[in-house]
N, C-alpha and C positions, 0 to 999 in steps of 0.2 A: 285346279287349272294350273298348268306350268307355263311360265313365261320364258321365252327364248332370249338369250343374251345376244344383243346385236354385235356385229363386227366392230362397230365404233367403240362400244363399251369394252370389248376384249382388248382393243388397241390401247384404250385408256389404262386398263389394268396392267398391261405390259409395260407401258411407259412409267407407271407408278412403281412397278417392281424394279425397273432399271434405276429410277431415282433413289429408291431405298437402298439398293446395292451400292450406288455411288456414294451416298451419304455414309453408309456403314464403312466403306473403304476409306473415306476421308477421315472418319472418326478413328479408325484403326491406325491410319498414318499419323494422325495427331498424337494418339496415345503412344505410338512408337517413338515419335519425336520427343515426347516427354521423358524418355529414358535414354536418349542419345545425347551425350555431353556436347557434341558439336552442334547439333540442331538446337539444343537447349541454350547454348551460349548465344547463338544467333537470334533465337526467339527473345531472349532477355535483352540483347542490345537493341532490338527493334522497338523497344518501349521508349527509348530515349527521344527527347525532342518535345515538340509542342502538339502532339496528336491529341492531347487531352485539354487543350486550351479552351474548348467550347463547352466544357461541363457546366451546366446551369448553376450559377452562383459560386462555382469553384474552379476558376481558370487555373489550370495546372501545367507545370513544366517539369518533365523528368530530366534532371540534370545528368544523371548517370545511372546506368543499369548494368550490373556486373555479375556474370555467372561465377559462382564459387563452388568448386568441386567439394565433395564430402571429405572430411578428415575424421580422425578419431575423436575429435572434440565437437564437431558440428556436422549437420546434415548438408547436402548439396542444395544450394539456394540460388535464386535470382535476387540479388540485393539491389533494391531500387532507392535512389536518393532523389528527392524532388521538393518542390515548394508550390504552395497555392498563393496566388496573388493577394497581397503584395509580399508578405514575408513569413508565411507560415511554413516552416520546413518540416519534412517528415522523412522517415525511413520505412521501407516496406520489404519484408522478407517473404519470398514466394518459394515454397518447397519445390525442388526440381522433380522429385518423385514422391509418390505417396500422399499427395494432397487429399485431405479428408473432405474437401468441398465446403469448408467453413472459413469464415473471415473473423479475425479477432483484433480489436484495438486495445492496447495497453495504455493506461493513463500515466501521468507523471506526478511529481511531488513538489511541495514548496512553491518556489517561483518558476519551476520548470526551467526553460532556457537552453536546453540542449537535446539533441536527438540521440537517445540511448537504445536504439532498436536491438542491437545485438545482446545487450544485457537484459532488456525487458522481455525479448521474444525468444531467447535461446531455446528454452525447453518446449515452448509452444510449437515452434517450427519442427522440432524433433517429433512432436506428436501429430504433425500433419497440418497445422493451421497456417494460413496466410496471415501474417501478423504485422501490425503497423504501430509506430510510435511517433509522436510529434513534439516539437519544442514549444508549442502553444503560441507561436507567433513572434518570438523575440529571442535574443541571445542573452543569457545571464547565468549566474550561479544559482544554486537552489535557494539561497537566502538573501539575495540583494534585491533592492528596488530601484537601482539606477536606471533600469530600462523604462520605468513608468513616466519619467518627466517628459512633458510635451509629446506624449505618444498615445493619443486617444485611440488610434487604430490598434495599437498593441494591447491596450486595456480591453477593447471590444473583443479582439481575438482570444485573449486569455480568459475573458469572462464567459463567452459562450460560442464564438464563431469557429475557433480553430479546430475543435474536436469534430464538429459537424462537417466542415469543408474537407478536412483530410479523410474523414470517413467516406465521403462521396468519391473523392479522388482514389482512395485505396480500393474501393469496390470496383471502379471502372478499370483500373490497371489490372486488378486480379482477373476480371472477366476477359480482358484482352489477352492476357498471358495464357489462360487455360481454355479459352474459347467457350466458356460457360460461366454464368454468374454464380456467386456463392449461394449455397442452399440455406445457410444460416449465418447470422452475424451476431457477434458477442462483444461485450465490453467488460474489462476487468481492471480495477485499480483501487488505490487507497489515497487518503488525505486529499490533496488537490485533485488527484485522480478520482477519489470518491465523489467529490463535488462535480467533476466532469460527468460522471455517470448519472447523477441525479439531474443535472442540467439537461442532459440528452433525453432522459425519460420525460422531462417536463416540456422542453422546447422543441425537440425533434424526435417524437415518438416513433417515427418511421425508420429510424436509422438502425435500431438493434432489436433482435428477437429476445435477447436476454442480457441483463446487466448485473454485474457484481460491484457494489459500491461499499467500500470499507472506510470507516472513520471519515466521512465527508467533511471537508474543511470549507471555510469561506474567508475571503480576505478581510471582511469586516464582520464583527459580531452581529448576531441576529437582532433586528429591531434597532432601538436607539443604542448608540455606541456606548459600551461600558467604559467608564473613566479609566485612564491609564493607571491611576493609582491602585486600581483593583486588578486590572488585567495583566499589566506588565510587572512581574514580580521584582525586577530590578529596582523599580521605583520605591517599593516599601521594604526591601530587604538589604539595601546598601546604605551604610552611614555616610556622613559628609566626608569622612576621610577615605572612603572607598572600600572599607572592610565590610564583610558580610555579617549580618546579624545572625542568620541561621546558616551554619556551614553544612557542607555535604555530609559530614560524619553524623550530624544530628538527624538527618533524614533517615538513616539506618535505624537510629534509636526509636524514632517515631513509628517507623514501619513495623519493627518487632513488637511494639506495644499494641498497634492496631490489630495485627494478626493474633496476638495473644487474646485480645478482647473479643474479636468478631469471627475468628476462624470457624467456629462450630455453628454459626448462624444457619448454615445450609445443611446441618445435620451430620457433618463429618469433619474430623480434624485432619486437614491436608495442606495447610498453609495458604489456602485460597479463600478470598472473600466472595461468596456466591452472589450476593446482591449488596453492594456498598450502601445503598439507601437505607438498609436495615441496621447499619452499624452506627452506634451512638457514641463512639469514642470521642472524648474531649481532650485536647492536648494539655489542658490544665492539670490533668492527672499526672503529668510528668514534670510539673513545675518544681524547681529547686526549692528545698526547704531552707537552704543556707546559701553558700557560695556556689558559683557556676562550676559544674563538673561535667565529665563526659557522659554521665548517666542521668542527666536531668536537663530541663529547659529553663532558661531565664524567662522573666516576664515578657521581655522583648521578643524572644523566640516563640513563645506561646502565641503571641499576637500575630506573628508572621505565618505560623502554621494555620491559624484560623482564617487569615486572609487568603491563603492559597486554596483552602477548601471552599470558602464562601465566594471569593471574588474570581479566582482563576478557574473555578469549576472542577478542580481535581477531586477525585473520589478517594475515600478511605481505602487503603491498599495500594495506592499508586506511588507511595513515598519514595520507593527505590528509584523511580523514573524522574524524580526531581533533580537527581544528581547531574550536574552539568547542563541541565535543561532550564530549570528555574533558578538553581543555585550555582553561583560561579565556582569554578575550580580554583584551587590554591594558586597564588601568584608566585612565580619564581623570583629570586633576588634580582633586582635591576629591571624587572619586567613591569610594564604598566598594566594595571587591571583593565580588561576590556568588558564592556557591557554585553550581556546576552542579547543577540538580535531579536527584535520584536517585529514580525512581518507586517503588522498592521500599520506601522509608521512609514510615511513617505510615499503612500500610494494614492494620495489625493483626497478629495472630499469623501468622507465615509458614506454619505447618502448616494453619491454617484457610483462609487465603487460597489456598494451593496446592490444597487440596481443592476449593474452589469454582471455581477458574480453570484447573486443569491440563488441557492439551490433549494429554496424553501416553499415553492408552490406545491400545495398538497393535492391539487386536482390532477390526478393521473388517469382520468377517464380515457383520453385518447390513447395512451400507452396500453392500458388494459384492453381497449376495444380492438387494438391490432394484435392482441394475443401476447403482448410483451410480458416478461417475467423479471422481477426485481428481487435480488438477494441483498439485503442491507445488513451490514455487520459493524460492530464496534466493540473494542476491548474495554472492560470496566476499569482497567489500570492505565488507560491511555493518558499520557502526560502532555501531549502536544495539542490534541483536539479534544476538548471536554466531551464526555459521552452523553451527558443528559440532554443536550439539544437534539441529538439523533433520536433518542427515545421520544422526546417531545414531538419531533417531526413525524415519526411513524404513528404515534397516537393521533396526531392531527390528520394524517392521511386516512387513518381508519375511520375517524368521525366523518371526514369529508366524503369518503367513498360510500358511506352508509353502514358502517359497522364491520366487525370482524368477518362475517360471512361473505361480505362483498370484497374484502381486502385480501384475505388469506389465499384465495385462488390465484393471485398474481403478484403479491408483494409480501415478503416475510423479513422480519428483523431477528437477528441473532446477537445476543450480548454474551461476550466471552470472558468469564472470570479469569483474572490474572493476566490478561493479554495487554501488552504495551501498545504503542502506536503502530498500527498496521500488522504487527507480528511481534514475536518475542515475549519475554516475561516468564512468570512461573506457571502459567496455565497451559492447557492443551491447545495451543494456538495454530499449529500447522494443519490446515484443512484443505482437502481437495475440492476447492470451490467450483472449478470448471466441470468436474464430474457431476456435482449436485445440480448445477445450472442446466447442463445438457439433459440430464434425466428429466428435469422439469419441462424444458422447452420441447424436447424431441420425443419423449415417451410419456409425458403427462404425469410423472411421478413427483409430486410436490414434496419438498424437504421438510418433514416434521422435525427432523433433527440433523445436525451436522456433527460428524465425528472428528474430534480434534486430537492431534498427537503432540506430545511434548518430547522433543528430541534429547538424546543424551549429549553431553558436552563433546564437541568435536564432530558432530554429525555432519554429513555432506549436504544437508538440506539447505536450499537457498532461502533468501530472506522471506519471500512470500509463500514458500512451500510449493512452488509450481512443479518441482520435480519429486513431489512426495511419493507418487506411484512408482518411481524408479529407485527409491531409497530402500535398502535392506532393512526389514523390521528389527534387526538386531540393534539398530541405532535409535529405537524408540524407547523412551523411559516409561511413559504411561499414556493412556488415552482417556478421553472424556466425551460423553455425548452432550451436545449443546442444543437444548430444545428451542423451538421458535417462540419468540416473545409473544405473550407474557407468561408462557408456561415456565415452570421451575425445572431446571435441568437436573436430571439424575446424576449423582456424583460417583456412584459405584464404589468399588473396593479401594481402600487407601493403598497406594503403591508403596513398596518398601523403599527406604532411602537409598538413593543411588550412591555407589562407591565413588569417592572423589579420587581421580587419578591425574597424574601429570603434575609438574612443578608450576610455580607461579609464573615462571618464564614461559612455559607452555600456554598458560592462560592468556598472557599478554599477546604472544605471537598469534594464537588462534583468533583472538578478538580483532587484532589488527588486520590479519589476512581476510577475515570475513567482511569487516566494515569497508576496507579499501576495495575489495572485490565487488562490493555492492554500490560503488561509486559515491560513498559518503564524502562530503568535504573534509579537509584535514581536521578542522576543529571537531567535527562530529565523530571522526575516527578516534581522536583522543578521548572524547567523552565516552565512547563505547568501551574503550580499553579500561578507563578508570571505573566505569560501572561494573565491568567484568571482575575487577579486583574486589570491589565492595561486595559483589555477589559471592565471590569465593570466600571472603572473610566471614560472611553471614552463614554460608553452608558449613564451614569448618567450625562455626561458633567460637571464633577466636576473640580474645580480648584485644585491646589496643596494643598492649605490650607484645602479645604473640604475633600480631600482624606486623609490628615494627621489626621483630626478629626475622620473620619470614622474608620481608622485603630486603633487609640487610644481607640476607644469604643469597640473593639472586646474583648469578654471574653476569653482571651488566655488560661485560665486554662482548658477549654474544648476542646482545639485543640491538634492535634498530634504534635510530636516534629518537623516534617518536616513543618507543617503548621506554627508553631511558628517561625521557621527559615525563612520562606517566608515573614512573617509579619515584622521581624526585618530587612531583606534586603530591603524590600519596603520602610520602614521608613527611612533607610539610603539614598535610592535613592531620596526620596522626600525632604530630608533635604538639598540637594544641589540645585544649580540653574538649 
């Protein structure tokens, strides 16, 4: 039997067709507006003001929204500056064209304290992401604690609130600009940013579909606070007269001995320690048989090295990274020696701070239930955040979730041999994390391994390797596959030694340019330059006398003031035993 279609139903279908046509036309008009600079500028400016003040839990004011045309260095964007009540500032870059439908939050480092959205999001915006960065609720340098005094709201914001409320604000602004909500939301950061990522997975599992948390830090050590005599190296490495017991030059000595002893533990001689937990090197092996020389350690120095391993949590193979981080740089004539900042001091009662900041809740069931994916990463040679607590956390998550079969489908840990804090070092540390996370979240392809690249000196790779896919492979020295923990990573063929090119002046200039361009504080830029010199000496296998001669031959007139400072300090270091 056939049923006749009534005139009323025909009319309804006609009206529906008209509505569909109108909606399609509106969408086309919006799409066209997205490519018209005039309309884009107006759409961008329209975000300013208090239209986002009623966001639940995140009252937001857009202070400024500026359309920036494309240049040879950057994509066209709507650059948004705003804050969430009371003082959580953020920057949001919205691609004017080519938005990939995704939203990304980049975390910060140390004490945070500034909005560095252009630095953090530069390459992500070129790849089509709407990208946000926040100061975490206060103004400061990366290493000071002045902002914490009488500032409970600031501590709460830094501890857990700022990332969440700016994520809520950023999603709302993104949806308003594009007239559609992001299809996927991601988080990517290291150190304090790694802690931000874990806190988000634990406290706000609805915020992100995927999280990359590298070397997650905490303002207070896990559990009962470690005594300063163990955690703060300055306490046990500096004599009453201000001189250091273990100088930087002896860190290189220890490092060479560790590599000689434990390099082949992973089955190949490549200068990397595959798993430092298997390295049984004892610094007493270097103890002087007679007087103190540049090729041995005094009894005092052996004791300091042991304390750095046992109390500070540094792993065998990280000794290069102690330079300027645990161990003070040489002091110039007339200069007063300055203590190395310890971020745990001056932030209030450790119990309260740990309560606000702790990223240690292993119950990730809500995050898993929402389909969230977590890539956790740590470098074995990390000098700033000890790697073993990250291993312990992941193993605790695995037990809490019910074993590996219940954990691996949503959370995986990767330990990177030879990687420093967040990036850098002798290992294959440059990894396309975003590609791995997107494959997992959007295509269900879990990362059994991450492929890392070690760049050649002078490579245009940025600090986190976010532009890795855009860098010519001619800049790659070698690659390594890093297996998901606890599997052992295959090490592959040993790469041939890379030819050393450029003068020491080039080494200094390159290091300064990179560190300053990454927004390192001046002291950190200096440390980076000095470490670059030590690495060069090590690669050249120079004796102290050869290094002295090379430094003396540098035409200092062509160097920056900071580079000349680095040369002077290095000469003082080498003048001692």
